[in-house]
All heavy atoms as TSV, in Angstrom:
chain	resi	resn	atom	element	x	y	z
A	1	PRO	N	N	-32.874	-48.138	16.051
A	1	PRO	CA	C	-33.697	-47.156	15.351
A	1	PRO	C	C	-32.863	-46.281	14.420
A	1	PRO	O	O	-31.666	-46.106	14.632
A	1	PRO	CB	C	-34.314	-46.314	16.458
A	1	PRO	CG	C	-34.037	-47.015	17.742
A	1	PRO	CD	C	-32.934	-47.984	17.491
A	2	VAL	N	N	-33.521	-45.750	13.421
A	2	VAL	CA	C	-32.891	-44.856	12.451
A	2	VAL	C	C	-33.636	-43.533	12.475
A	2	VAL	O	O	-34.870	-43.504	12.515
A	2	VAL	CB	C	-32.953	-45.466	11.033
A	2	VAL	CG1	C	-32.489	-44.485	9.990
A	2	VAL	CG2	C	-32.137	-46.731	10.966
A	3	THR	N	N	-32.907	-42.439	12.461
A	3	THR	CA	C	-33.518	-41.117	12.410
A	3	THR	C	C	-33.703	-40.714	10.959
A	3	THR	O	O	-32.783	-40.810	10.157
A	3	THR	CB	C	-32.645	-40.084	13.137
A	3	THR	OG1	O	-32.502	-40.492	14.508
A	3	THR	CG2	C	-33.269	-38.695	13.089
A	4	VAL	N	N	-34.904	-40.277	10.633
A	4	VAL	CA	C	-35.249	-39.865	9.268
A	4	VAL	C	C	-35.498	-38.366	9.267
A	4	VAL	O	O	-36.253	-37.853	10.098
A	4	VAL	CB	C	-36.501	-40.605	8.762
A	4	VAL	CG1	C	-36.891	-40.140	7.369
A	4	VAL	CG2	C	-36.284	-42.112	8.793
A	5	SER	N	N	-34.851	-37.669	8.346
A	5	SER	CA	C	-35.069	-36.232	8.169
A	5	SER	C	C	-35.613	-35.996	6.768
A	5	SER	O	O	-35.173	-36.635	5.813
A	5	SER	CB	C	-33.758	-35.458	8.328
A	5	SER	OG	O	-33.262	-35.590	9.630
A	6	LEU	N	N	-36.542	-35.087	6.659
A	6	LEU	CA	C	-37.122	-34.714	5.372
A	6	LEU	C	C	-36.785	-33.256	5.097
A	6	LEU	O	O	-36.657	-32.458	6.031
A	6	LEU	CB	C	-38.639	-34.904	5.397
A	6	LEU	CG	C	-39.145	-36.293	5.794
A	6	LEU	CD1	C	-40.666	-36.287	5.900
A	6	LEU	CD2	C	-38.676	-37.345	4.806
A	7	ASP	N	N	-36.665	-32.915	3.828
A	7	ASP	CA	C	-36.362	-31.540	3.464
A	7	ASP	C	C	-37.109	-31.196	2.184
A	7	ASP	O	O	-37.160	-32.009	1.262
A	7	ASP	CB	C	-34.858	-31.363	3.265
A	7	ASP	CG	C	-34.466	-29.924	2.999
A	7	ASP	OD1	O	-35.079	-29.022	3.606
A	7	ASP	OD2	O	-33.568	-29.704	2.179
A	8	ALA	N	N	-37.682	-30.035	2.140
A	8	ALA	CA	C	-38.360	-29.554	0.936
A	8	ALA	C	C	-38.023	-28.085	0.759
A	8	ALA	O	O	-37.850	-27.352	1.731
A	8	ALA	CB	C	-39.871	-29.737	1.070
A	9	SER	N	N	-37.910	-27.674	-0.487
A	9	SER	CA	C	-37.667	-26.267	-0.758
A	9	SER	C	C	-38.439	-25.873	-2.004
A	9	SER	O	O	-38.746	-26.709	-2.855
A	9	SER	CB	C	-36.174	-25.994	-0.939
A	9	SER	OG	O	-35.681	-26.708	-2.050
A	10	ASP	N	N	-38.763	-24.608	-2.092
A	10	ASP	CA	C	-39.461	-24.072	-3.255
A	10	ASP	C	C	-39.008	-22.626	-3.421
A	10	ASP	O	O	-39.281	-21.788	-2.560
A	10	ASP	CB	C	-40.975	-24.143	-3.048
A	10	ASP	CG	C	-41.732	-23.655	-4.258
A	10	ASP	OD1	O	-41.927	-22.422	-4.392
A	10	ASP	OD2	O	-42.103	-24.489	-5.092
A	11	ALA	N	N	-38.313	-22.372	-4.501
A	11	ALA	CA	C	-37.767	-21.034	-4.722
A	11	ALA	C	C	-38.840	-20.031	-5.128
A	11	ALA	O	O	-38.628	-18.829	-5.012
A	11	ALA	CB	C	-36.682	-21.093	-5.797
A	12	GLY	N	N	-39.989	-20.538	-5.577
A	12	GLY	CA	C	-41.053	-19.634	-6.012
A	12	GLY	C	C	-41.904	-19.141	-4.855
A	12	GLY	O	O	-41.637	-18.107	-4.246
A	13	SER	N	N	-42.914	-19.934	-4.507
A	13	SER	CA	C	-43.879	-19.492	-3.494
A	13	SER	C	C	-43.530	-19.937	-2.082
A	13	SER	O	O	-44.140	-19.489	-1.123
A	13	SER	CB	C	-45.272	-20.016	-3.851
A	13	SER	OG	O	-45.298	-21.431	-3.821
A	14	GLY	N	N	-42.578	-20.853	-1.934
A	14	GLY	CA	C	-42.214	-21.359	-0.610
A	14	GLY	C	C	-43.028	-22.595	-0.246
A	14	GLY	O	O	-44.080	-22.857	-0.813
A	15	VAL	N	N	-42.530	-23.374	0.689
A	15	VAL	CA	C	-43.180	-24.611	1.118
A	15	VAL	C	C	-44.232	-24.304	2.178
A	15	VAL	O	O	-43.941	-23.648	3.175
A	15	VAL	CB	C	-42.145	-25.618	1.658
A	15	VAL	CG1	C	-42.826	-26.872	2.192
A	15	VAL	CG2	C	-41.130	-25.963	0.584
A	16	ALA	N	N	-45.439	-24.797	1.950
A	16	ALA	CA	C	-46.518	-24.605	2.926
A	16	ALA	C	C	-46.479	-25.686	4.000
A	16	ALA	O	O	-46.604	-25.400	5.190
A	16	ALA	CB	C	-47.872	-24.619	2.227
A	17	GLU	N	N	-46.304	-26.964	3.581
A	17	GLU	CA	C	-46.256	-28.057	4.553
A	17	GLU	C	C	-45.667	-29.304	3.924
A	17	GLU	O	O	-45.650	-29.466	2.705
A	17	GLU	CB	C	-47.642	-28.377	5.112
A	17	GLU	CG	C	-48.588	-29.033	4.136
A	17	GLU	CD	C	-49.902	-29.452	4.763
A	17	GLU	OE1	O	-50.270	-28.940	5.836
A	17	GLU	OE2	O	-50.574	-30.318	4.168
A	18	VAL	N	N	-45.172	-30.185	4.799
A	18	VAL	CA	C	-44.702	-31.509	4.420
A	18	VAL	C	C	-45.410	-32.489	5.335
A	18	VAL	O	O	-45.452	-32.300	6.552
A	18	VAL	CB	C	-43.168	-31.638	4.577
A	18	VAL	CG1	C	-42.712	-33.059	4.277
A	18	VAL	CG2	C	-42.449	-30.635	3.691
A	19	ARG	N	N	-45.972	-33.540	4.753
A	19	ARG	CA	C	-46.630	-34.598	5.523
A	19	ARG	C	C	-46.007	-35.927	5.142
A	19	ARG	O	O	-45.517	-36.087	4.034
A	19	ARG	CB	C	-48.133	-34.623	5.272
A	19	ARG	CG	C	-48.819	-33.384	5.836
A	19	ARG	CD	C	-50.344	-33.496	5.766
A	19	ARG	NE	N	-50.936	-32.364	6.442
A	19	ARG	CZ	C	-51.265	-32.336	7.727
A	19	ARG	NH1	N	-51.069	-33.396	8.479
A	19	ARG	NH2	N	-51.782	-31.250	8.264
A	20	TYR	N	N	-46.049	-36.898	6.071
A	20	TYR	CA	C	-45.420	-38.191	5.812
A	20	TYR	C	C	-46.173	-39.323	6.478
A	20	TYR	O	O	-46.965	-39.107	7.407
A	20	TYR	CB	C	-43.959	-38.184	6.282
A	20	TYR	CG	C	-43.818	-38.169	7.787
A	20	TYR	CD1	C	-43.671	-39.348	8.504
A	20	TYR	CD2	C	-43.836	-36.964	8.501
A	20	TYR	CE1	C	-43.552	-39.333	9.891
A	20	TYR	CE2	C	-43.710	-36.941	9.863
A	20	TYR	CZ	C	-43.569	-38.133	10.559
A	20	TYR	OH	O	-43.460	-38.113	11.920
A	21	THR	N	N	-45.916	-40.535	5.989
A	21	THR	CA	C	-46.367	-41.769	6.634
A	21	THR	C	C	-45.183	-42.719	6.681
A	21	THR	O	O	-44.230	-42.577	5.914
A	21	THR	CB	C	-47.529	-42.438	5.872
A	21	THR	OG1	O	-47.083	-42.781	4.548
A	21	THR	CG2	C	-48.753	-41.538	5.797
A	22	THR	N	N	-45.241	-43.694	7.563
A	22	THR	CA	C	-44.169	-44.687	7.665
A	22	THR	C	C	-44.664	-46.090	7.324
A	22	THR	O	O	-43.933	-47.060	7.483
A	22	THR	CB	C	-43.551	-44.687	9.079
A	22	THR	OG1	O	-44.576	-44.958	10.034
A	22	THR	CG2	C	-42.867	-43.371	9.388
A	23	ASN	N	N	-45.892	-46.195	6.837
A	23	ASN	CA	C	-46.458	-47.504	6.497
A	23	ASN	C	C	-46.778	-47.639	5.013
A	23	ASN	O	O	-47.484	-48.551	4.613
A	23	ASN	CB	C	-47.705	-47.774	7.338
A	23	ASN	CG	C	-48.817	-46.780	7.066
A	23	ASN	OD1	O	-48.670	-45.857	6.274
A	23	ASN	ND2	N	-49.931	-46.949	7.743
A	24	GLY	N	N	-46.302	-46.706	4.201
A	24	GLY	CA	C	-46.536	-46.766	2.769
A	24	GLY	C	C	-47.858	-46.174	2.320
A	24	GLY	O	O	-48.148	-46.145	1.129
A	25	ALA	N	N	-48.657	-45.687	3.264
A	25	ALA	CA	C	-49.957	-45.108	2.917
A	25	ALA	C	C	-49.785	-43.734	2.273
A	25	ALA	O	O	-48.728	-43.103	2.391
A	25	ALA	CB	C	-50.828	-44.997	4.166
A	26	ASP	N	N	-50.820	-43.272	1.616
A	26	ASP	CA	C	-50.817	-41.945	1.000
A	26	ASP	C	C	-50.552	-40.894	2.076
A	26	ASP	O	O	-51.271	-40.825	3.062
A	26	ASP	CB	C	-52.164	-41.703	0.335
A	26	ASP	CG	C	-52.222	-40.414	-0.452
A	26	ASP	OD1	O	-51.299	-39.587	-0.350
A	26	ASP	OD2	O	-53.210	-40.233	-1.183
A	27	PRO	N	N	-49.535	-40.065	1.896
A	27	PRO	CA	C	-49.179	-39.104	2.937
A	27	PRO	C	C	-50.032	-37.831	2.954
A	27	PRO	O	O	-49.843	-36.987	3.827
A	27	PRO	CB	C	-47.725	-38.763	2.620
A	27	PRO	CG	C	-47.626	-38.950	1.153
A	27	PRO	CD	C	-48.556	-40.095	0.817
A	28	VAL	N	N	-50.980	-37.685	2.044
A	28	VAL	CA	C	-51.786	-36.453	2.009
A	28	VAL	C	C	-52.454	-36.201	3.359
A	28	VAL	O	O	-52.500	-35.073	3.833
A	28	VAL	CB	C	-52.812	-36.504	0.862
A	28	VAL	CG1	C	-53.801	-35.354	0.957
A	28	VAL	CG2	C	-52.098	-36.469	-0.488
A	29	GLY	N	N	-52.925	-37.227	4.023
A	29	GLY	CA	C	-53.538	-37.082	5.342
A	29	GLY	C	C	-52.616	-37.545	6.454
A	29	GLY	O	O	-53.055	-37.807	7.568
A	30	GLY	N	N	-51.320	-37.644	6.148
A	30	GLY	CA	C	-50.358	-38.171	7.113
A	30	GLY	C	C	-49.959	-37.170	8.177
A	30	GLY	O	O	-50.561	-36.103	8.341
A	31	THR	N	N	-48.909	-37.512	8.888
A	31	THR	CA	C	-48.390	-36.702	9.984
A	31	THR	C	C	-47.707	-35.454	9.442
A	31	THR	O	O	-46.895	-35.539	8.512
A	31	THR	CB	C	-47.377	-37.524	10.808
A	31	THR	OG1	O	-48.028	-38.710	11.279
A	31	THR	CG2	C	-46.834	-36.733	11.982
A	32	LEU	N	N	-48.011	-34.312	10.028
A	32	LEU	CA	C	-47.353	-33.069	9.665
A	32	LEU	C	C	-45.902	-33.141	10.129
A	32	LEU	O	O	-45.620	-33.401	11.296
A	32	LEU	CB	C	-48.050	-31.876	10.306
A	32	LEU	CG	C	-47.468	-30.500	9.985
A	32	LEU	CD1	C	-47.595	-30.193	8.495
A	32	LEU	CD2	C	-48.169	-29.439	10.815
A	33	TYR	N	N	-44.959	-32.926	9.215
A	33	TYR	CA	C	-43.534	-33.000	9.543
A	33	TYR	C	C	-43.114	-31.738	10.276
A	33	TYR	O	O	-43.274	-30.630	9.782
A	33	TYR	CB	C	-42.700	-33.169	8.271
A	33	TYR	CG	C	-41.226	-33.275	8.532
A	33	TYR	CD1	C	-40.682	-34.431	9.070
A	33	TYR	CD2	C	-40.374	-32.223	8.246
A	33	TYR	CE1	C	-39.315	-34.539	9.314
A	33	TYR	CE2	C	-39.012	-32.321	8.485
A	33	TYR	CZ	C	-38.496	-33.476	9.021
A	33	TYR	OH	O	-37.153	-33.577	9.266
A	34	THR	N	N	-42.568	-31.932	11.474
A	34	THR	CA	C	-42.073	-30.801	12.264
A	34	THR	C	C	-40.604	-30.959	12.627
A	34	THR	O	O	-40.023	-30.055	13.223
A	34	THR	CB	C	-42.897	-30.640	13.558
A	34	THR	OG1	O	-42.838	-31.860	14.301
A	34	THR	CG2	C	-44.348	-30.302	13.241
A	35	GLY	N	N	-40.018	-32.114	12.290
A	35	GLY	CA	C	-38.621	-32.376	12.584
A	35	GLY	C	C	-38.324	-33.845	12.438
A	35	GLY	O	O	-39.216	-34.648	12.171
A	36	PRO	N	N	-37.048	-34.235	12.582
A	36	PRO	CA	C	-36.649	-35.633	12.414
A	36	PRO	C	C	-37.468	-36.569	13.297
A	36	PRO	O	O	-37.871	-36.213	14.405
A	36	PRO	CB	C	-35.184	-35.637	12.827
A	36	PRO	CG	C	-34.725	-34.233	12.590
A	36	PRO	CD	C	-35.909	-33.375	12.918
A	37	PHE	N	N	-37.698	-37.780	12.768
A	37	PHE	CA	C	-38.438	-38.809	13.507
A	37	PHE	C	C	-37.672	-40.114	13.374
A	37	PHE	O	O	-36.778	-40.238	12.535
A	37	PHE	CB	C	-39.881	-38.944	12.982
A	37	PHE	CG	C	-39.978	-39.264	11.514
A	37	PHE	CD1	C	-40.077	-40.573	11.071
A	37	PHE	CD2	C	-39.987	-38.242	10.572
A	37	PHE	CE1	C	-40.173	-40.862	9.723
A	37	PHE	CE2	C	-40.086	-38.519	9.217
A	37	PHE	CZ	C	-40.172	-39.838	8.790
A	38	THR	N	N	-37.991	-41.086	14.210
A	38	THR	CA	C	-37.282	-42.360	14.164
A	38	THR	C	C	-38.202	-43.475	13.700
A	38	THR	O	O	-39.416	-43.438	13.927
A	38	THR	CB	C	-36.683	-42.740	15.534
A	38	THR	OG1	O	-37.737	-42.832	16.488
A	38	THR	CG2	C	-35.669	-41.721	16.002
A	39	VAL	N	N	-37.594	-44.459	13.046
A	39	VAL	CA	C	-38.273	-45.709	12.730
A	39	VAL	C	C	-37.416	-46.826	13.303
A	39	VAL	O	O	-36.186	-46.763	13.266
A	39	VAL	CB	C	-38.513	-45.896	11.216
A	39	VAL	CG1	C	-39.504	-44.879	10.697
A	39	VAL	CG2	C	-37.231	-45.829	10.420
A	40	SER	N	N	-38.046	-47.832	13.877
A	40	SER	CA	C	-37.285	-48.902	14.519
A	40	SER	C	C	-37.484	-50.245	13.835
A	40	SER	O	O	-36.983	-51.261	14.305
A	40	SER	CB	C	-37.645	-48.993	15.999
A	40	SER	OG	O	-39.030	-49.111	16.159
A	41	ALA	N	N	-38.203	-50.256	12.726
A	41	ALA	CA	C	-38.373	-51.463	11.920
A	41	ALA	C	C	-38.364	-51.022	10.458
A	41	ALA	O	O	-38.562	-49.838	10.155
A	41	ALA	CB	C	-39.685	-52.155	12.267
A	42	THR	N	N	-38.144	-51.969	9.559
A	42	THR	CA	C	-38.153	-51.641	8.142
A	42	THR	C	C	-39.476	-50.966	7.805
A	42	THR	O	O	-40.546	-51.445	8.189
A	42	THR	CB	C	-37.942	-52.909	7.303
A	42	THR	OG1	O	-36.631	-53.417	7.604
A	42	THR	CG2	C	-38.048	-52.635	5.825
A	43	SER	N	N	-39.403	-49.816	7.126
A	43	SER	CA	C	-40.587	-48.996	6.865
A	43	SER	C	C	-40.534	-48.405	5.465
A	43	SER	O	O	-39.461	-48.133	4.938
A	43	SER	CB	C	-40.659	-47.828	7.859
A	43	SER	OG	O	-40.634	-48.280	9.186
A	44	THR	N	N	-41.712	-48.195	4.905
A	44	THR	CA	C	-41.827	-47.448	3.662
A	44	THR	C	C	-42.270	-46.046	4.030
A	44	THR	O	O	-43.401	-45.834	4.464
A	44	THR	CB	C	-42.838	-48.099	2.707
A	44	THR	OG1	O	-42.391	-49.424	2.413
A	44	THR	CG2	C	-42.964	-47.302	1.414
A	45	VAL	N	N	-41.349	-45.105	3.896
A	45	VAL	CA	C	-41.635	-43.704	4.222
A	45	VAL	C	C	-42.100	-43.012	2.951
A	45	VAL	O	O	-41.408	-43.026	1.939
A	45	VAL	CB	C	-40.389	-42.997	4.799
A	45	VAL	CG1	C	-40.674	-41.521	5.058
A	45	VAL	CG2	C	-39.926	-43.691	6.070
A	46	ARG	N	N	-43.295	-42.442	3.020
A	46	ARG	CA	C	-43.818	-41.649	1.909
A	46	ARG	C	C	-44.021	-40.233	2.416
A	46	ARG	O	O	-44.552	-40.024	3.506
A	46	ARG	CB	C	-45.142	-42.206	1.402
A	46	ARG	CG	C	-44.990	-43.533	0.680
A	46	ARG	CD	C	-46.292	-44.046	0.131
A	46	ARG	NE	N	-46.808	-43.147	-0.919
A	46	ARG	CZ	C	-48.019	-43.283	-1.458
A	46	ARG	NH1	N	-48.824	-44.260	-1.058
A	46	ARG	NH2	N	-48.415	-42.448	-2.390
A	47	ALA	N	N	-43.586	-39.264	1.635
A	47	ALA	CA	C	-43.717	-37.864	2.021
A	47	ALA	C	C	-44.272	-37.063	0.853
A	47	ALA	O	O	-44.021	-37.378	-0.308
A	47	ALA	CB	C	-42.372	-37.296	2.444
A	48	THR	N	N	-45.013	-36.025	1.185
A	48	THR	CA	C	-45.520	-35.112	0.177
A	48	THR	C	C	-45.333	-33.692	0.679
A	48	THR	O	O	-45.555	-33.410	1.858
A	48	THR	CB	C	-46.992	-35.409	-0.175
A	48	THR	OG1	O	-47.384	-34.622	-1.290
A	48	THR	CG2	C	-47.932	-35.151	0.988
A	49	ALA	N	N	-44.879	-32.832	-0.210
A	49	ALA	CA	C	-44.689	-31.419	0.122
A	49	ALA	C	C	-45.633	-30.603	-0.751
A	49	ALA	O	O	-45.806	-30.891	-1.937
A	49	ALA	CB	C	-43.252	-31.001	-0.134
A	50	VAL	N	N	-46.224	-29.587	-0.138
A	50	VAL	CA	C	-47.127	-28.690	-0.859
A	50	VAL	C	C	-46.553	-27.286	-0.747
A	50	VAL	O	O	-46.194	-26.844	0.341
A	50	VAL	CB	C	-48.554	-28.732	-0.264
A	50	VAL	CG1	C	-49.478	-27.809	-1.030
A	50	VAL	CG2	C	-49.087	-30.145	-0.249
A	51	ASP	N	N	-46.477	-26.594	-1.893
A	51	ASP	CA	C	-45.995	-25.218	-1.830
A	51	ASP	C	C	-47.177	-24.267	-1.628
A	51	ASP	O	O	-48.335	-24.684	-1.615
A	51	ASP	CB	C	-45.148	-24.848	-3.046
A	51	ASP	CG	C	-45.907	-24.765	-4.354
A	51	ASP	OD1	O	-47.166	-24.787	-4.347
A	51	ASP	OD2	O	-45.252	-24.665	-5.406
A	52	ASN	N	N	-46.888	-23.014	-1.433
A	52	ASN	CA	C	-47.930	-22.022	-1.157
A	52	ASN	C	C	-48.830	-21.735	-2.351
A	52	ASN	O	O	-49.874	-21.106	-2.202
A	52	ASN	CB	C	-47.300	-20.730	-0.626
A	52	ASN	CG	C	-46.767	-20.925	0.771
A	52	ASN	OD1	O	-47.471	-21.378	1.667
A	52	ASN	ND2	N	-45.500	-20.622	0.974
A	53	ALA	N	N	-48.451	-22.247	-3.531
A	53	ALA	CA	C	-49.298	-22.113	-4.717
A	53	ALA	C	C	-50.193	-23.341	-4.903
A	53	ALA	O	O	-50.983	-23.393	-5.836
A	53	ALA	CB	C	-48.427	-21.900	-5.954
A	54	GLY	N	N	-50.047	-24.346	-4.019
A	54	GLY	CA	C	-50.878	-25.538	-4.088
A	54	GLY	C	C	-50.284	-26.683	-4.891
A	54	GLY	O	O	-50.925	-27.717	-5.065
A	55	ASN	N	N	-49.073	-26.533	-5.386
A	55	ASN	CA	C	-48.412	-27.621	-6.120
A	55	ASN	C	C	-47.897	-28.656	-5.139
A	55	ASN	O	O	-47.411	-28.315	-4.060
A	55	ASN	CB	C	-47.250	-27.077	-6.945
A	55	ASN	CG	C	-47.707	-26.032	-7.939
A	55	ASN	OD1	O	-48.574	-26.283	-8.755
A	55	ASN	ND2	N	-47.140	-24.841	-7.847
A	56	ARG	N	N	-47.978	-29.930	-5.532
A	56	ARG	CA	C	-47.579	-31.030	-4.649
A	56	ARG	C	C	-46.493	-31.865	-5.319
A	56	ARG	O	O	-46.561	-32.134	-6.513
A	56	ARG	CB	C	-48.795	-31.902	-4.352
A	56	ARG	CG	C	-48.527	-33.083	-3.441
A	56	ARG	CD	C	-49.814	-33.847	-3.152
A	56	ARG	NE	N	-50.860	-32.996	-2.641
A	56	ARG	CZ	C	-51.000	-32.627	-1.370
A	56	ARG	NH1	N	-50.119	-33.032	-0.476
A	56	ARG	NH2	N	-52.000	-31.858	-0.993
A	57	ALA	N	N	-45.516	-32.296	-4.534
A	57	ALA	CA	C	-44.488	-33.235	-4.990
A	57	ALA	C	C	-44.331	-34.310	-3.919
A	57	ALA	O	O	-44.372	-34.002	-2.724
A	57	ALA	CB	C	-43.167	-32.522	-5.216
A	58	SER	N	N	-44.181	-35.560	-4.344
A	58	SER	CA	C	-44.100	-36.675	-3.395
A	58	SER	C	C	-42.896	-37.551	-3.674
A	58	SER	O	O	-42.423	-37.630	-4.810
A	58	SER	CB	C	-45.373	-37.517	-3.478
A	58	SER	OG	O	-46.510	-36.750	-3.170
A	59	GLN	N	N	-42.420	-38.214	-2.627
A	59	GLN	CA	C	-41.299	-39.151	-2.712
A	59	GLN	C	C	-41.584	-40.335	-1.803
A	59	GLN	O	O	-42.259	-40.203	-0.780
A	59	GLN	CB	C	-39.991	-38.497	-2.261
A	59	GLN	CG	C	-39.476	-37.425	-3.174
A	59	GLN	CD	C	-38.887	-37.992	-4.453
A	59	GLN	OE1	O	-38.258	-39.047	-4.447
A	59	GLN	NE2	N	-39.092	-37.298	-5.542
A	60	THR	N	N	-41.024	-41.486	-2.173
A	60	THR	CA	C	-41.136	-42.701	-1.370
A	60	THR	C	C	-39.753	-43.310	-1.202
A	60	THR	O	O	-38.967	-43.316	-2.151
A	60	THR	CB	C	-42.061	-43.726	-2.062
A	60	THR	OG1	O	-43.346	-43.146	-2.258
A	60	THR	CG2	C	-42.201	-44.992	-1.234
A	61	ALA	N	N	-39.461	-43.786	-0.002
A	61	ALA	CA	C	-38.187	-44.473	0.243
A	61	ALA	C	C	-38.423	-45.592	1.251
A	61	ALA	O	O	-39.201	-45.445	2.192
A	61	ALA	CB	C	-37.151	-43.506	0.791
A	62	THR	N	N	-37.737	-46.706	1.040
A	62	THR	CA	C	-37.785	-47.799	2.000
A	62	THR	C	C	-36.580	-47.680	2.923
A	62	THR	O	O	-35.445	-47.577	2.465
A	62	THR	CB	C	-37.763	-49.160	1.290
A	62	THR	OG1	O	-38.905	-49.240	0.434
A	62	THR	CG2	C	-37.796	-50.305	2.290
A	63	VAL	N	N	-36.849	-47.665	4.216
A	63	VAL	CA	C	-35.799	-47.636	5.234
A	63	VAL	C	C	-35.691	-49.054	5.767
A	63	VAL	O	O	-36.648	-49.579	6.335
A	63	VAL	CB	C	-36.147	-46.651	6.369
A	63	VAL	CG1	C	-35.064	-46.675	7.441
A	63	VAL	CG2	C	-36.344	-45.250	5.827
A	64	THR	N	N	-34.543	-49.684	5.543
A	64	THR	CA	C	-34.352	-51.073	5.954
A	64	THR	C	C	-33.535	-51.120	7.232
A	64	THR	O	O	-32.453	-50.536	7.310
A	64	THR	CB	C	-33.636	-51.868	4.847
A	64	THR	OG1	O	-34.418	-51.777	3.644
A	64	THR	CG2	C	-33.477	-53.324	5.227
A	65	ILE	N	N	-34.068	-51.811	8.217
A	65	ILE	CA	C	-33.397	-51.993	9.502
A	65	ILE	C	C	-32.950	-53.452	9.576
A	65	ILE	O	O	-33.770	-54.364	9.501
A	65	ILE	CB	C	-34.342	-51.689	10.691
A	65	ILE	CG1	C	-35.013	-50.342	10.545
A	65	ILE	CG2	C	-33.609	-51.852	12.011
A	65	ILE	CD1	C	-34.106	-49.167	10.717
A	66	ALA	N	N	-31.655	-53.684	9.707
A	66	ALA	CA	C	-31.131	-55.052	9.834
A	66	ALA	C	C	-31.549	-55.618	11.184
A	66	ALA	O	O	-31.420	-54.954	12.204
A	66	ALA	CB	C	-29.621	-55.057	9.689
A	67	GLN	N	N	-32.046	-56.839	11.158
A	67	GLN	CA	C	-32.481	-57.476	12.404
A	67	GLN	C	C	-31.325	-58.142	13.137
A	67	GLN	O	O	-31.436	-58.437	14.313
A	67	GLN	CB	C	-33.577	-58.506	12.104
A	67	GLN	CG	C	-34.822	-57.882	11.504
A	67	GLN	CD	C	-35.438	-56.816	12.403
A	67	GLN	OE1	O	-35.588	-57.015	13.605
A	67	GLN	NE2	N	-35.794	-55.684	11.830
A	68	THR	N	N	-30.240	-58.382	12.435
A	68	THR	CA	C	-29.066	-58.964	13.070
A	68	THR	C	C	-27.872	-58.069	12.775
A	68	THR	O	O	-27.781	-57.488	11.694
A	68	THR	CB	C	-28.783	-60.383	12.541
A	68	THR	OG1	O	-28.641	-60.323	11.128
A	68	THR	CG2	C	-29.903	-61.340	12.897
A	69	PRO	N	N	-26.973	-57.952	13.700
A	69	PRO	CA	C	-25.797	-57.109	13.456
A	69	PRO	C	C	-24.911	-57.724	12.385
A	69	PRO	O	O	-24.921	-58.943	12.189
A	69	PRO	CB	C	-25.097	-57.058	14.807
A	69	PRO	CG	C	-25.586	-58.244	15.550
A	69	PRO	CD	C	-26.959	-58.555	15.015
A	70	PRO	N	N	-24.138	-56.908	11.700
A	70	PRO	CA	C	-23.209	-57.456	10.708
A	70	PRO	C	C	-22.135	-58.297	11.401
A	70	PRO	O	O	-21.863	-58.106	12.586
A	70	PRO	CB	C	-22.610	-56.220	10.056
A	70	PRO	CG	C	-22.817	-55.132	11.036
A	70	PRO	CD	C	-24.041	-55.470	11.818
A	71	PRO	N	N	-21.544	-59.227	10.654
A	71	PRO	CA	C	-20.503	-60.056	11.280
A	71	PRO	C	C	-19.292	-59.224	11.674
A	71	PRO	O	O	-19.001	-58.204	11.042
A	71	PRO	CB	C	-20.157	-61.069	10.191
A	71	PRO	CG	C	-20.583	-60.426	8.925
A	71	PRO	CD	C	-21.756	-59.540	9.275
A	72	ALA	N	N	-18.621	-59.666	12.698
A	72	ALA	CA	C	-17.405	-58.979	13.148
A	72	ALA	C	C	-16.321	-59.160	12.096
A	72	ALA	O	O	-16.197	-60.219	11.483
A	72	ALA	CB	C	-16.955	-59.530	14.481
A	73	GLY	N	N	-15.546	-58.139	11.882
A	73	GLY	CA	C	-14.452	-58.215	10.921
A	73	GLY	C	C	-13.149	-58.562	11.605
A	73	GLY	O	O	-13.043	-58.571	12.841
A	74	ASN	N	N	-12.162	-58.881	10.813
A	74	ASN	CA	C	-10.834	-59.175	11.330
A	74	ASN	C	C	-9.945	-57.966	11.107
A	74	ASN	O	O	-9.976	-57.359	10.048
A	74	ASN	CB	C	-10.226	-60.388	10.633
A	74	ASN	CG	C	-10.969	-61.655	10.963
A	74	ASN	OD1	O	-11.446	-61.816	12.084
A	74	ASN	ND2	N	-11.068	-62.558	9.999
A	75	LEU	N	N	-9.149	-57.648	12.072
A	75	LEU	CA	C	-8.205	-56.544	11.977
A	75	LEU	C	C	-6.809	-57.115	12.078
A	75	LEU	O	O	-6.452	-57.742	13.080
A	75	LEU	CB	C	-8.457	-55.522	13.079
A	75	LEU	CG	C	-7.511	-54.334	13.128
A	75	LEU	CD1	C	-7.632	-53.511	11.843
A	75	LEU	CD2	C	-7.819	-53.474	14.339
A	76	LEU	N	N	-6.031	-56.945	11.010
A	76	LEU	CA	C	-4.661	-57.447	11.004
A	76	LEU	C	C	-3.707	-56.272	11.033
A	76	LEU	O	O	-3.794	-55.361	10.229
A	76	LEU	CB	C	-4.404	-58.282	9.746
A	76	LEU	CG	C	-5.267	-59.528	9.583
A	76	LEU	CD1	C	-4.969	-60.167	8.232
A	76	LEU	CD2	C	-4.995	-60.506	10.704
A	77	LEU	N	N	-2.799	-56.296	11.980
A	77	LEU	CA	C	-1.787	-55.256	12.089
A	77	LEU	C	C	-0.425	-55.881	11.809
A	77	LEU	O	O	-0.089	-56.921	12.361
A	77	LEU	CB	C	-1.801	-54.636	13.487
A	77	LEU	CG	C	-3.098	-53.959	13.904
A	77	LEU	CD1	C	-3.011	-53.523	15.348
A	77	LEU	CD2	C	-3.398	-52.784	13.008
A	78	ASN	N	N	0.333	-55.269	10.968
A	78	ASN	CA	C	1.693	-55.776	10.651
A	78	ASN	C	C	2.722	-54.861	11.260
A	78	ASN	O	O	2.648	-53.716	11.305
A	78	ASN	CB	C	1.898	-55.855	9.140
A	78	ASN	CG	C	1.030	-56.947	8.544
A	78	ASN	OD1	O	0.730	-57.933	9.207
A	78	ASN	ND2	N	0.632	-56.760	7.316
């Protein structure tokens, strides 16, 4: 699993709320963000922040989880 943290700031009126989804759906009706959350499979995280003046800003990111571990490396000491 991967821990995802969201952050929003607004120097004017302040942030009223941040909502998110992990399935790529519109986050307007998504989960209210209260702290870091985990995803355990590749997910499209969409988040929207609303300030106290009613302005909205949104972001989308794909979180990719490798299904197989990376290959072992070689360590050479001289």
